[in-house]
N, CA, C and O atoms as CSV, one atom per row, in Angstrom:
chain,resi,resn,atom,element,x,y,z
A,1,MET,N,N,-35.068,-5.515,-1.783
A,1,MET,CA,C,-34.131,-6.165,-2.679
A,1,MET,C,C,-32.738,-5.537,-2.579
A,1,MET,O,O,-31.725,-6.226,-2.695
A,2,SER,N,N,-32.703,-4.201,-2.358
A,2,SER,CA,C,-31.406,-3.530,-2.324
A,2,SER,C,C,-30.569,-3.975,-1.131
A,2,SER,O,O,-29.343,-4.022,-1.230
A,3,ASP,N,N,-31.214,-4.310,0.018
A,3,ASP,CA,C,-30.421,-4.766,1.159
A,3,ASP,C,C,-29.831,-6.152,0.901
A,3,ASP,O,O,-28.765,-6.477,1.425
A,4,ARG,N,N,-30.505,-6.960,0.111
A,4,ARG,CA,C,-29.947,-8.281,-0.223
A,4,ARG,C,C,-28.770,-8.160,-1.177
A,4,ARG,O,O,-27.793,-8.900,-1.063
A,5,ILE,N,N,-28.861,-7.235,-2.112
A,5,ILE,CA,C,-27.736,-6.993,-3.021
A,5,ILE,C,C,-26.545,-6.474,-2.216
A,5,ILE,O,O,-25.414,-6.917,-2.414
A,6,PHE,N,N,-26.806,-5.534,-1.309
A,6,PHE,CA,C,-25.747,-5.008,-0.450
A,6,PHE,C,C,-25.123,-6.122,0.386
A,6,PHE,O,O,-23.900,-6.203,0.502
A,7,ALA,N,N,-25.962,-6.981,0.968
A,7,ALA,CA,C,-25.466,-8.068,1.819
A,7,ALA,C,C,-24.627,-9.056,1.014
A,7,ALA,O,O,-23.610,-9.547,1.504
A,8,ALA,N,N,-25.044,-9.352,-0.217
A,8,ALA,CA,C,-24.277,-10.283,-1.043
A,8,ALA,C,C,-22.909,-9.704,-1.401
A,8,ALA,O,O,-21.897,-10.403,-1.347
A,9,ILE,N,N,-22.889,-8.423,-1.768
A,9,ILE,CA,C,-21.616,-7.776,-2.081
A,9,ILE,C,C,-20.741,-7.714,-0.832
A,9,ILE,O,O,-19.535,-7.954,-0.900
A,10,TRP,N,N,-21.357,-7.389,0.316
A,10,TRP,CA,C,-20.597,-7.305,1.562
A,10,TRP,C,C,-20.016,-8.670,1.955
A,10,TRP,O,O,-18.899,-8.760,2.463
A,11,LEU,N,N,-20.791,-9.717,1.712
A,11,LEU,CA,C,-20.313,-11.064,2.015
A,11,LEU,C,C,-19.115,-11.427,1.131
A,11,LEU,O,O,-18.162,-12.041,1.610
A,12,LEU,N,N,-19.155,-11.062,-0.127
A,12,LEU,CA,C,-18.012,-11.302,-1.017
A,12,LEU,C,C,-16.783,-10.527,-0.553
A,12,LEU,O,O,-15.665,-11.041,-0.598
A,13,LEU,N,N,-16.994,-9.276,-0.101
A,13,LEU,CA,C,-15.878,-8.494,0.421
A,13,LEU,C,C,-15.322,-9.105,1.705
A,13,LEU,O,O,-14.116,-9.050,1.946
A,14,CYS,N,N,-16.186,-9.681,2.523
A,14,CYS,CA,C,-15.734,-10.358,3.745
A,14,CYS,C,C,-14.891,-11.579,3.408
A,14,CYS,O,O,-13.886,-11.849,4.065
A,15,LEU,N,N,-15.305,-12.312,2.385
A,15,LEU,CA,C,-14.511,-13.472,1.974
A,15,LEU,C,C,-13.132,-13.051,1.465
A,15,LEU,O,O,-12.129,-13.699,1.765
A,16,ALA,N,N,-13.088,-11.963,0.696
A,16,ALA,CA,C,-11.805,-11.456,0.221
A,16,ALA,C,C,-10.959,-10.967,1.396
A,16,ALA,O,O,-9.752,-11.205,1.436
A,17,GLY,N,N,-11.585,-10.291,2.341
A,17,GLY,CA,C,-10.862,-9.824,3.518
A,17,GLY,C,C,-10.344,-10.962,4.361
A,17,GLY,O,O,-9.241,-10.884,4.903
A,18,ALA,N,N,-11.137,-12.036,4.482
A,18,ALA,CA,C,-10.681,-13.207,5.242
A,18,ALA,C,C,-9.488,-13.865,4.556
A,18,ALA,O,O,-8.570,-14.328,5.233
A,19,ALA,N,N,-9.487,-13.914,3.232
A,19,ALA,CA,C,-8.353,-14.488,2.505
A,19,ALA,C,C,-7.099,-13.649,2.727
A,19,ALA,O,O,-6.002,-14.192,2.860
A,20,ILE,N,N,-7.255,-12.341,2.767
A,20,ILE,CA,C,-6.107,-11.465,3.019
A,20,ILE,C,C,-5.650,-11.600,4.466
A,20,ILE,O,O,-4.452,-11.686,4.736
A,21,ALA,N,N,-6.610,-11.619,5.408
A,21,ALA,CA,C,-6.261,-11.700,6.835
A,21,ALA,C,C,-5.601,-13.034,7.166
A,21,ALA,O,O,-4.776,-13.096,8.077
A,22,TRP,N,N,-5.941,-14.091,6.457
A,22,TRP,CA,C,-5.365,-15.404,6.737
A,22,TRP,C,C,-3.863,-15.432,6.429
A,22,TRP,O,O,-3.116,-16.230,6.996
A,23,GLN,N,N,-3.438,-14.554,5.529
A,23,GLN,CA,C,-2.034,-14.527,5.129
A,23,GLN,C,C,-1.156,-13.690,6.056
A,23,GLN,O,O,0.055,-13.620,5.847
A,24,ILE,N,N,-1.732,-13.058,7.066
A,24,ILE,CA,C,-0.946,-12.227,7.979
A,24,ILE,C,C,-0.022,-13.106,8.810
A,24,ILE,O,O,-0.457,-14.035,9.489
A,25,GLN,N,N,1.244,-12.790,8.737
A,25,GLN,CA,C,2.255,-13.514,9.505
A,25,GLN,C,C,3.067,-12.504,10.306
A,25,GLN,O,O,3.240,-11.360,9.884
A,26,SER,N,N,3.557,-12.925,11.446
A,26,SER,CA,C,4.395,-12.068,12.263
A,26,SER,C,C,5.784,-12.686,12.373
A,26,SER,O,O,5.928,-13.897,12.542
A,27,GLU,N,N,6.792,-11.843,12.276
A,27,GLU,CA,C,8.159,-12.339,12.391
A,27,GLU,C,C,8.513,-12.628,13.843
A,27,GLU,O,O,9.384,-13.448,14.132
A,28,TYR,N,N,7.827,-11.942,14.753
A,28,TYR,CA,C,8.116,-12.117,16.173
A,28,TYR,C,C,6.917,-12.756,16.846
A,28,TYR,O,O,5.777,-12.413,16.533
A,29,SER,N,N,7.152,-13.668,17.752
A,29,SER,CA,C,6.033,-14.290,18.463
A,29,SER,C,C,5.876,-13.592,19.813
A,29,SER,O,O,6.327,-14.098,20.841
A,30,TYR,N,N,5.235,-12.431,19.797
A,30,TYR,CA,C,5.073,-11.650,21.012
A,30,TYR,C,C,3.802,-11.995,21.760
A,30,TYR,O,O,3.629,-11.568,22.902
A,31,GLU,N,N,2.927,-12.739,21.162
A,31,GLU,CA,C,1.744,-13.233,21.851
A,31,GLU,C,C,1.439,-14.629,21.324
A,31,GLU,O,O,1.847,-14.968,20.213
A,32,PRO,N,N,0.734,-15.439,22.094
A,32,PRO,CA,C,0.551,-16.839,21.690
A,32,PRO,C,C,-0.254,-17.013,20.402
A,32,PRO,O,O,0.018,-17.933,19.630
A,33,LEU,N,N,-1.231,-16.152,20.158
A,33,LEU,CA,C,-2.072,-16.323,18.977
A,33,LEU,C,C,-1.527,-15.617,17.739
A,33,LEU,O,O,-1.791,-16.042,16.614
A,34,GLY,N,N,-0.780,-14.558,17.939
A,34,GLY,CA,C,-0.275,-13.803,16.804
A,34,GLY,C,C,-1.273,-12.744,16.360
A,34,GLY,O,O,-2.300,-12.556,17.013
A,35,PRO,N,N,-0.991,-12.049,15.261
A,35,PRO,CA,C,-1.841,-10.938,14.828
A,35,PRO,C,C,-3.054,-11.346,13.990
A,35,PRO,O,O,-3.875,-10.489,13.664
A,36,ARG,N,N,-3.191,-12.599,13.637
A,36,ARG,CA,C,-4.246,-13.041,12.722
A,36,ARG,C,C,-5.655,-13.080,13.329
A,36,ARG,O,O,-6.592,-12.730,12.613
A,37,PRO,N,N,-5.880,-13.475,14.582
A,37,PRO,CA,C,-7.246,-13.664,15.083
A,37,PRO,C,C,-8.111,-12.411,15.119
A,37,PRO,O,O,-9.314,-12.500,14.873
A,38,PHE,N,N,-7.543,-11.255,15.417
A,38,PHE,CA,C,-8.376,-10.055,15.510
A,38,PHE,C,C,-9.049,-9.693,14.188
A,38,PHE,O,O,-10.269,-9.535,14.160
A,39,PRO,N,N,-8.291,-9.552,13.079
A,39,PRO,CA,C,-8.991,-9.252,11.820
A,39,PRO,C,C,-9.939,-10.365,11.388
A,39,PRO,O,O,-11.003,-10.093,10.832
A,40,LEU,N,N,-9.559,-11.619,11.639
A,40,LEU,CA,C,-10.464,-12.715,11.260
A,40,LEU,C,C,-11.749,-12.678,12.090
A,40,LEU,O,O,-12.831,-12.965,11.577
A,41,GLY,N,N,-11.631,-12.325,13.371
A,41,GLY,CA,C,-12.827,-12.225,14.215
A,41,GLY,C,C,-13.762,-11.115,13.761
A,41,GLY,O,O,-14.977,-11.307,13.702
A,42,ILE,N,N,-13.202,-9.957,13.441
A,42,ILE,CA,C,-14.010,-8.834,12.962
A,42,ILE,C,C,-14.674,-9.185,11.632
A,42,ILE,O,O,-15.863,-8.930,11.441
A,43,ILE,N,N,-13.914,-9.761,10.726
A,43,ILE,CA,C,-14.467,-10.147,9.421
A,43,ILE,C,C,-15.529,-11.223,9.590
A,43,ILE,O,O,-16.536,-11.216,8.882
A,44,GLY,N,N,-15.313,-12.155,10.528
A,44,GLY,CA,C,-16.330,-13.174,10.800
A,44,GLY,C,C,-17.630,-12.579,11.302
A,44,GLY,O,O,-18.709,-13.010,10.897
A,45,LEU,N,N,-17.537,-11.588,12.183
A,45,LEU,CA,C,-18.759,-10.920,12.668
A,45,LEU,C,C,-19.467,-10.164,11.542
A,45,LEU,O,O,-20.695,-10.172,11.457
A,46,MET,N,N,-18.684,-9.512,10.682
A,46,MET,CA,C,-19.299,-8.811,9.556
A,46,MET,C,C,-19.964,-9.792,8.596
A,46,MET,O,O,-21.047,-9.511,8.081
A,47,ALA,N,N,-19.335,-10.935,8.347
A,47,ALA,CA,C,-19.928,-11.946,7.467
A,47,ALA,C,C,-21.209,-12.512,8.077
A,47,ALA,O,O,-22.178,-12.762,7.360
A,48,LEU,N,N,-21.220,-12.717,9.401
A,48,LEU,CA,C,-22.434,-13.182,10.073
A,48,LEU,C,C,-23.571,-12.179,9.912
A,48,LEU,O,O,-24.710,-12.565,9.647
A,49,CYS,N,N,-23.265,-10.899,10.071
A,49,CYS,CA,C,-24.291,-9.870,9.882
A,49,CYS,C,C,-24.792,-9.842,8.440
A,49,CYS,O,O,-25.983,-9.645,8.201
A,50,ALA,N,N,-23.889,-10.038,7.478
A,50,ALA,CA,C,-24.299,-10.072,6.073
A,50,ALA,C,C,-25.202,-11.272,5.803
A,50,ALA,O,O,-26.181,-11.156,5.066
A,51,LEU,N,N,-24.882,-12.419,6.393
A,51,LEU,CA,C,-25.741,-13.602,6.235
A,51,LEU,C,C,-27.120,-13.377,6.854
A,51,LEU,O,O,-28.134,-13.760,6.271
A,52,LEU,N,N,-27.158,-12.765,8.017
A,52,LEU,CA,C,-28.451,-12.465,8.649
A,52,LEU,C,C,-29.261,-11.482,7.814
A,52,LEU,O,O,-30.486,-11.585,7.737
A,53,LEU,N,N,-28.575,-10.534,7.193
A,53,LEU,CA,C,-29.261,-9.584,6.329
A,53,LEU,C,C,-29.789,-10.267,5.068
A,53,LEU,O,O,-30.841,-9.889,4.553
A,54,LEU,N,N,-29.070,-11.263,4.574
A,54,LEU,CA,C,-29.550,-12.024,3.413
A,54,LEU,C,C,-30.803,-12.830,3.738
A,54,LEU,O,O,-31.694,-12.958,2.898
A,55,ARG,N,N,-30.874,-13.369,4.945
A,55,ARG,CA,C,-32.010,-14.209,5.333
A,55,ARG,C,C,-33.240,-13.396,5.739
A,55,ARG,O,O,-34.354,-13.921,5.758
A,56,ARG,N,N,-33.044,-12.140,6.057
A,56,ARG,CA,C,-34.117,-11.289,6.559
A,56,ARG,C,C,-35.197,-11.043,5.516
A,56,ARG,O,O,-34.923,-11.016,4.316
A,57,GLN,N,N,-36.414,-10.864,5.983
A,57,GLN,CA,C,-37.534,-10.518,5.103
A,57,GLN,C,C,-37.368,-9.072,4.647
A,57,GLN,O,O,-37.245,-8.186,5.493
A,58,PRO,N,N,-37.359,-8.802,3.356
A,58,PRO,CA,C,-37.104,-7.431,2.891
A,58,PRO,C,C,-38.241,-6.479,3.250
A,58,PRO,O,O,-39.416,-6.843,3.214
A,59,ASP,N,N,-37.859,-5.249,3.597
A,59,ASP,CA,C,-38.830,-4.192,3.867
A,59,ASP,C,C,-39.248,-3.545,2.555
A,59,ASP,O,O,-38.555,-3.652,1.543
A,60,THR,N,N,-40.380,-2.880,2.592
A,60,THR,CA,C,-40.769,-2.092,1.427
A,60,THR,C,C,-39.963,-0.801,1.458
A,60,THR,O,O,-39.897,-0.121,2.482
A,61,VAL,N,N,-39.362,-0.476,0.345
A,61,VAL,CA,C,-38.478,0.675,0.268
A,61,VAL,C,C,-39.208,1.816,-0.409
A,61,VAL,O,O,-39.787,1.655,-1.483
A,62,THR,N,N,-39.172,2.973,0.235
A,62,THR,CA,C,-39.704,4.187,-0.376
A,62,THR,C,C,-38.560,5.184,-0.485
A,62,THR,O,O,-37.809,5.385,0.469
A,63,TRP,N,N,-38.432,5.795,-1.630
A,63,TRP,CA,C,-37.368,6.753,-1.847
A,63,TRP,C,C,-37.702,8.055,-1.134
A,63,TRP,O,O,-38.871,8.430,-1.041
A,64,PRO,N,N,-36.685,8.745,-0.631
A,64,PRO,CA,C,-36.935,10.037,0.007
A,64,PRO,C,C,-37.354,11.062,-1.032
A,64,PRO,O,O,-37.170,10.851,-2.231
A,65,PRO,N,N,-37.915,12.170,-0.574
A,65,PRO,CA,C,-38.319,13.210,-1.534
A,65,PRO,C,C,-37.112,13.744,-2.318
A,65,PRO,O,O,-35.968,13.627,-1.879
A,66,LEU,N,N,-37.390,14.319,-3.463
A,66,LEU,CA,C,-36.339,14.829,-4.346
A,66,LEU,C,C,-35.503,15.893,-3.646
A,66,LEU,O,O,-34.301,15.992,-3.891
A,67,ARG,N,N,-36.117,16.682,-2.787
A,67,ARG,CA,C,-35.403,17.726,-2.038
A,67,ARG,C,C,-34.298,17.120,-1.165
A,67,ARG,O,O,-33.197,17.666,-1.085
A,68,THR,N,N,-34.592,16.003,-0.519
A,68,THR,CA,C,-33.604,15.336,0.327
A,68,THR,C,C,-32.453,14.789,-0.504
A,68,THR,O,O,-31.296,14.894,-0.098
A,69,LEU,N,N,-32.749,14.215,-1.643
A,69,LEU,CA,C,-31.693,13.701,-2.521
A,69,LEU,C,C,-30.815,14.833,-3.047
A,69,LEU,O,O,-29.602,14.675,-3.182
A,70,ARG,N,N,-31.432,15.969,-3.341
A,70,ARG,CA,C,-30.669,17.130,-3.797
A,70,ARG,C,C,-29.741,17.622,-2.682
A,70,ARG,O,O,-28.590,17.971,-2.940
A,71,HIS,N,N,-30.246,17.650,-1.436
A,71,HIS,CA,C,-29.412,18.065,-0.302
A,71,HIS,C,C,-28.239,17.104,-0.101
A,71,HIS,O,O,-27.123,17.537,0.189
A,72,LEU,N,N,-28.488,15.817,-0.254
A,72,LEU,CA,C,-27.407,14.834,-0.134
A,72,LEU,C,C,-26.351,15.045,-1.214
A,72,LEU,O,O,-25.154,14.960,-0.939
A,73,ALA,N,N,-26.787,15.315,-2.428
A,73,ALA,CA,C,-25.836,15.551,-3.522
A,73,ALA,C,C,-25.012,16.804,-3.259
A,73,ALA,O,O,-23.807,16.815,-3.508
A,74,ILE,N,N,-25.648,17.857,-2.758
A,74,ILE,CA,C,-24.920,19.083,-2.431
A,74,ILE,C,C,-23.909,18.829,-1.325
A,74,ILE,O,O,-22.796,19.354,-1.368
A,75,MET,N,N,-24.292,18.016,-0.320
A,75,MET,CA,C,-23.366,17.712,0.765
A,75,MET,C,C,-22.160,16.920,0.258
A,75,MET,O,O,-21.031,17.190,0.668
A,76,VAL,N,N,-22.382,15.960,-0.614
A,76,VAL,CA,C,-21.271,15.162,-1.152
A,76,VAL,C,C,-20.329,16.046,-1.964
A,76,VAL,O,O,-19.110,15.935,-1.832
A,77,VAL,N,N,-20.883,16.924,-2.803
A,77,VAL,CA,C,-20.059,17.820,-3.617
A,77,VAL,C,C,-19.296,18.792,-2.718
A,77,VAL,O,O,-18.127,19.082,-2.969
A,78,THR,N,N,-19.953,19.297,-1.671
A,78,THR,CA,C,-19.296,20.225,-0.760
A,78,THR,C,C,-18.158,19.553,-0.009
A,78,THR,O,O,-17.085,20.138,0.134
A,79,LEU,N,N,-18.372,18.332,0.474
A,79,LEU,CA,C,-17.308,17.619,1.176
A,79,LEU,C,C,-16.145,17.268,0.246
A,79,LEU,O,O,-14.986,17.315,0.656
A,80,ALA,N,N,-16.453,16.918,-0.998
A,80,ALA,CA,C,-15.383,16.648,-1.968
A,80,ALA,C,C,-14.610,17.928,-2.272
A,80,ALA,O,O,-13.386,17.900,-2.400
A,81,GLY,N,N,-15.317,19.040,-2.385
A,81,GLY,CA,C,-14.650,20.325,-2.598
A,81,GLY,C,C,-13.799,20.731,-1.411
A,81,GLY,O,O,-12.727,21.312,-1.581
A,82,TYR,N,N,-14.267,20.429,-0.213
A,82,TYR,CA,C,-13.492,20.705,0.999
A,82,TYR,C,C,-12.191,19.920,0.984
A,82,TYR,O,O,-11.127,20.465,1.277
A,83,GLY,N,N,-12.276,18.653,0.646
A,83,GLY,CA,C,-11.072,17.833,0.590
A,83,GLY,C,C,-10.110,18.285,-0.504
A,83,GLY,O,O,-8.893,18.236,-0.327
A,84,ALA,N,N,-10.658,18.721,-1.629
A,84,ALA,CA,C,-9.810,19.129,-2.747
A,84,ALA,C,C,-9.169,20.489,-2.514
A,84,ALA,O,O,-8.052,20.728,-2.972
A,85,SER,N,N,-9.858,21.386,-1.808
A,85,SER,CA,C,-9.350,22.751,-1.644
A,85,SER,C,C,-8.754,23.010,-0.270
A,85,SER,O,O,-8.396,24.145,0.045
A,86,PHE,N,N,-8.642,21.976,0.548
A,86,PHE,CA,C,-8.181,22.126,1.927
A,86,PHE,C,C,-6.802,22.776,2.009
A,86,PHE,O,O,-6.617,23.714,2.785
A,87,GLU,N,N,-5.838,22.306,1.236
A,87,GLU,CA,C,-4.490,22.861,1.291
A,87,GLU,C,C,-4.406,24.211,0.592
A,87,GLU,O,O,-3.694,25.106,1.046
A,88,TRP,N,N,-5.121,24.357,-0.495
A,88,TRP,CA,C,-5.064,25.590,-1.275
A,88,TRP,C,C,-5.728,26.754,-0.541
A,88,TRP,O,O,-5.152,27.838,-0.446
A,89,LEU,N,N,-6.945,26.532,-0.019
A,89,LEU,CA,C,-7.644,27.594,0.703
A,89,LEU,C,C,-7.156,27.737,2.138
A,89,LEU,O,O,-7.225,28.819,2.719
A,90,GLY,N,N,-6.666,26.648,2.702
A,90,GLY,CA,C,-6.263,26.663,4.098
A,90,GLY,C,C,-7.402,26.178,4.983
A,90,GLY,O,O,-8.572,26.227,4.604
A,91,PHE,N,N,-7.036,25.714,6.160
A,91,PHE,CA,C,-8.031,25.148,7.071
A,91,PHE,C,C,-9.104,26.158,7.491
A,91,PHE,O,O,-10.288,25.831,7.408
A,92,PRO,N,N,-8.746,27.374,7.940
A,92,PRO,CA,C,-9.802,28.277,8.424
A,92,PRO,C,C,-10.830,28.643,7.354
A,92,PRO,O,O,-12.033,28.596,7.607
A,93,LEU,N,N,-10.358,29.008,6.161
A,93,LEU,CA,C,-11.288,29.423,5.103
A,93,LEU,C,C,-12.093,28.243,4.562
A,93,LEU,O,O,-13.298,28.369,4.344
A,94,ALA,N,N,-11.448,27.107,4.343
A,94,ALA,CA,C,-12.166,25.933,3.839
A,94,ALA,C,C,-13.217,25.459,4.841
A,94,ALA,O,O,-14.325,25.086,4.456
A,95,THR,N,N,-12.867,25.476,6.123
A,95,THR,CA,C,-13.814,25.061,7.148
A,95,THR,C,C,-14.962,26.055,7.269
A,95,THR,O,O,-16.105,25.658,7.496
A,96,THR,N,N,-14.667,27.340,7.119
A,96,THR,CA,C,-15.719,28.359,7.135
A,96,THR,C,C,-16.711,28.127,6.006
A,96,THR,O,O,-17.922,28.166,6.220
A,97,LEU,N,N,-16.198,27.885,4.801
A,97,LEU,CA,C,-17.089,27.651,3.652
A,97,LEU,C,C,-17.903,26.370,3.829
A,97,LEU,O,O,-19.097,26.345,3.530
A,98,LEU,N,N,-17.260,25.310,4.313
A,98,LEU,CA,C,-17.973,24.051,4.540
A,98,LEU,C,C,-19.084,24.239,5.572
A,98,LEU,O,O,-20.215,23.801,5.361
A,99,THR,N,N,-18.760,24.885,6.677
A,99,THR,CA,C,-19.756,25.095,7.726
A,99,THR,C,C,-20.895,25.985,7.238
A,99,THR,O,O,-22.053,25.753,7.587
A,100,PHE,N,N,-20.580,26.998,6.436
A,100,PHE,CA,C,-21.622,27.870,5.895
A,100,PHE,C,C,-22.595,27.086,5.011
A,100,PHE,O,O,-23.810,27.197,5.170
A,101,VAL,N,N,-22.059,26.297,4.085
A,101,VAL,CA,C,-22.928,25.542,3.166
A,101,VAL,C,C,-23.766,24.509,3.930
A,101,VAL,O,O,-24.968,24.388,3.693
A,102,LEU,N,N,-23.139,23.774,4.838
A,102,LEU,CA,C,-23.894,22.768,5.593
A,102,LEU,C,C,-24.913,23.419,6.525
A,102,LEU,O,O,-26.005,22.886,6.721
A,103,GLY,N,N,-24.560,24.564,7.097
A,103,GLY,CA,C,-25.520,25.285,7.934
A,103,GLY,C,C,-26.737,25.731,7.141
A,103,GLY,O,O,-27.866,25.609,7.616
A,104,ARG,N,N,-26.521,26.242,5.947
A,104,ARG,CA,C,-27.648,26.653,5.080
A,104,ARG,C,C,-28.501,25.447,4.681
A,104,ARG,O,O,-29.726,25.548,4.614
A,105,LEU,N,N,-27.854,24.304,4.416
A,105,LEU,CA,C,-28.618,23.114,4.055
A,105,LEU,C,C,-29.517,22.657,5.202
A,105,LEU,O,O,-30.617,22.153,4.973
A,106,PHE,N,N,-29.047,22.835,6.435
A,106,PHE,CA,C,-29.833,22.414,7.588
A,106,PHE,C,C,-30.764,23.497,8.106
A,106,PHE,O,O,-31.338,23.348,9.184
A,107,GLY,N,N,-30.926,24.584,7.363
A,107,GLY,CA,C,-31.952,25.570,7.677
A,107,GLY,C,C,-31.496,26.781,8.465
A,107,GLY,O,O,-32.342,27.547,8.927
A,108,ALA,N,N,-30.208,26.990,8.639
A,108,ALA,CA,C,-29.727,28.167,9.356
A,108,ALA,C,C,-29.832,29.392,8.457
A,108,ALA,O,O,-29.781,29.283,7.232
A,109,SER,N,N,-29.979,30.553,9.077
A,109,SER,CA,C,-29.973,31.784,8.288
A,109,SER,C,C,-28.558,32.026,7.776
A,109,SER,O,O,-27.594,31.464,8.296
A,110,ALA,N,N,-28.446,32.861,6.760
A,110,ALA,CA,C,-27.135,33.133,6.174
A,110,ALA,C,C,-26.210,33.767,7.205
A,110,ALA,O,O,-25.023,33.445,7.261
A,111,LYS,N,N,-26.748,34.659,8.013
A,111,LYS,CA,C,-25.938,35.331,9.034
A,111,LYS,C,C,-25.427,34.333,10.077
A,111,LYS,O,O,-24.249,34.360,10.435
A,112,ALA,N,N,-26.308,33.455,10.563
A,112,ALA,CA,C,-25.916,32.468,11.572
A,112,ALA,C,C,-24.930,31.460,11.011
A,112,ALA,O,O,-23.982,31.077,11.697
A,113,ALA,N,N,-25.139,31.021,9.772
A,113,ALA,CA,C,-24.230,30.051,9.158
A,113,ALA,C,C,-22.858,30.663,8.933
A,113,ALA,O,O,-21.840,30.003,9.144
A,114,LEU,N,N,-22.823,31.930,8.503
A,114,LEU,CA,C,-21.542,32.594,8.284
A,114,LEU,C,C,-20.808,32.823,9.603
A,114,LEU,O,O,-19.600,32.603,9.693
A,115,LEU,N,N,-21.533,33.261,10.614
A,115,LEU,CA,C,-20.917,33.504,11.921
A,115,LEU,C,C,-20.361,32.215,12.528
A,115,LEU,O,O,-19.244,32.194,13.045
A,116,SER,N,N,-21.146,31.149,12.460
A,116,SER,CA,C,-20.655,29.879,13.010
A,116,SER,C,C,-19.502,29.330,12.187
A,116,SER,O,O,-18.610,28.685,12.738
A,117,GLY,N,N,-19.499,29.567,10.894
A,117,GLY,CA,C,-18.392,29.121,10.058
A,117,GLY,C,C,-17.104,29.853,10.380
A,117,GLY,O,O,-16.049,29.232,10.506
A,118,VAL,N,N,-17.182,31.178,10.515
A,118,VAL,CA,C,-15.987,31.973,10.807
A,118,VAL,C,C,-15.448,31.631,12.193
A,118,VAL,O,O,-14.254,31.383,12.357
A,119,VAL,N,N,-16.336,31.619,13.191
A,119,VAL,CA,C,-15.899,31.313,14.553
A,119,VAL,C,C,-15.382,29.880,14.644
A,119,VAL,O,O,-14.339,29.634,15.251
A,120,GLY,N,N,-16.099,28.940,14.049
A,120,GLY,CA,C,-15.666,27.546,14.086
A,120,GLY,C,C,-14.337,27.329,13.396
A,120,GLY,O,O,-13.476,26.626,13.923
A,121,GLY,N,N,-14.153,27.926,12.217
A,121,GLY,CA,C,-12.892,27.773,11.495
A,121,GLY,C,C,-11.711,28.334,12.263
A,121,GLY,O,O,-10.651,27.711,12.331
A,122,LEU,N,N,-11.897,29.524,12.848
A,122,LEU,CA,C,-10.798,30.144,13.594
A,122,LEU,C,C,-10.508,29.427,14.910
A,122,LEU,O,O,-9.350,29.173,15.239
A,123,VAL,N,N,-11.560,29.101,15.661
A,123,VAL,CA,C,-11.365,28.438,16.952
A,123,VAL,C,C,-10.751,27.056,16.757
A,123,VAL,O,O,-9.842,26.676,17.494
A,124,LEU,N,N,-11.232,26.305,15.779
A,124,LEU,CA,C,-10.655,24.987,15.529
A,124,LEU,C,C,-9.211,25.089,15.066
A,124,LEU,O,O,-8.372,24.280,15.463
A,125,TYR,N,N,-8.916,26.081,14.225
A,125,TYR,CA,C,-7.534,26.247,13.784
A,125,TYR,C,C,-6.626,26.554,14.964
A,125,TYR,O,O,-5.568,25.942,15.110
A,126,LEU,N,N,-7.034,27.506,15.816
A,126,LEU,CA,C,-6.212,27.858,16.972
A,126,LEU,C,C,-6.080,26.689,17.938
A,126,LEU,O,O,-5.009,26.472,18.506
A,127,ALA,N,N,-7.160,25.932,18.129
A,127,ALA,CA,C,-7.102,24.796,19.046
A,127,ALA,C,C,-6.139,23.728,18.532
A,127,ALA,O,O,-5.333,23.196,19.296
A,128,PHE,N,N,-6.222,23.418,17.249
A,128,PHE,CA,C,-5.341,22.391,16.699
A,128,PHE,C,C,-3.902,22.892,16.591
A,128,PHE,O,O,-2.964,22.168,16.926
A,129,ASP,N,N,-3.730,24.119,16.126
A,129,ASP,CA,C,-2.383,24.619,15.874
A,129,ASP,C,C,-1.661,24.989,17.164
A,129,ASP,O,O,-0.494,24.634,17.333
A,130,ARG,N,N,-2.321,25.690,18.071
A,130,ARG,CA,C,-1.651,26.186,19.276
A,130,ARG,C,C,-1.710,25.186,20.437
A,130,ARG,O,O,-0.699,24.939,21.095
A,131,LEU,N,N,-2.877,24.620,20.685
A,131,LEU,CA,C,-3.021,23.749,21.848
A,131,LEU,C,C,-2.539,22.329,21.597
A,131,LEU,O,O,-1.831,21.753,22.423
A,132,LEU,N,N,-2.924,21.765,20.453
A,132,LEU,CA,C,-2.590,20.371,20.173
A,132,LEU,C,C,-1.323,20.211,19.344
A,132,LEU,O,O,-0.844,19.094,19.150
A,133,ASP,N,N,-0.783,21.312,18.859
A,133,ASP,CA,C,0.450,21.299,18.069
A,133,ASP,C,C,0.321,20.473,16.794
A,133,ASP,O,O,1.263,19.794,16.384
A,134,VAL,N,N,-0.863,20.538,16.166
A,134,VAL,CA,C,-1.102,19.875,14.884
A,134,VAL,C,C,-0.985,20.935,13.798
A,134,VAL,O,O,-1.715,21.925,13.812
A,135,THR,N,N,-0.081,20.733,12.871
A,135,THR,CA,C,0.135,21.719,11.827
A,135,THR,C,C,-0.960,21.606,10.772
A,135,THR,O,O,-1.151,20.557,10.157
A,136,LEU,N,N,-1.672,22.712,10.580
A,136,LEU,CA,C,-2.719,22.776,9.563
A,136,LEU,C,C,-2.357,23.845,8.549
A,136,LEU,O,O,-1.744,24.851,8.907
A,137,PRO,N,N,-2.725,23.647,7.288
A,137,PRO,CA,C,-2.352,24.643,6.267
A,137,PRO,C,C,-3.153,25.928,6.411
A,137,PRO,O,O,-4.341,25.898,6.734
A,138,LEU,N,N,-2.490,27.064,6.167
A,138,LEU,CA,C,-3.170,28.356,6.166
A,138,LEU,C,C,-3.638,28.738,4.768
A,138,LEU,O,O,-4.465,29.638,4.621
A,139,GLY,N,N,-3.130,28.081,3.757
A,139,GLY,CA,C,-3.547,28.356,2.384
A,139,GLY,C,C,-2.739,29.473,1.767
A,139,GLY,O,O,-1.897,30.087,2.423
A,140,VAL,N,N,-3.003,29.734,0.491
A,140,VAL,CA,C,-2.261,30.760,-0.245
A,140,VAL,C,C,-2.708,32.152,0.137
A,140,VAL,O,O,-1.973,33.106,-0.120
A,141,TRP,N,N,-3.865,32.320,0.731
A,141,TRP,CA,C,-4.380,33.645,1.076
A,141,TRP,C,C,-3.692,34.226,2.315
A,141,TRP,O,O,-3.514,35.440,2.411
A,142,PHE,N,N,-3.307,33.375,3.252
A,142,PHE,CA,C,-2.776,33.856,4.531
A,142,PHE,C,C,-1.286,33.567,4.714
A,142,PHE,O,O,-0.706,33.954,5.729
A,143,SER,N,N,-0.662,32.897,3.754
A,143,SER,CA,C,0.761,32.537,3.908
A,143,SER,C,C,1.667,33.680,3.544
A,143,SER,O,O,2.888,33.547,3.617
């Protein structure tokens, strides 16, 4: 039943998206069709998939164990915390903490999760900052 509810909501969103995409106009005629067909084509394919999902015979749904749901909740909270503290903590420290928590959730030892977090945070920071010239925040601790 949940996939049919999802498909119905998705179909309504596709209709709203098609109404928005239909209003796209270009001031310059740089191609014969203009910018409208691409979003309409993508939305049409998504609407077709939603219709097929509505017609499909529903599967029996079994909920995952409580442990898995708890891990998912911890991951969502950790990712939200990463996004909220990214500028304040800085990229290396925030990435280290994120990698440590996710590593522990996936069964790594504390030592391995901490080591991979520290190395990953530093290597990614140096790669983005020095090699790719992407400015990342260092946070209040290292500024």
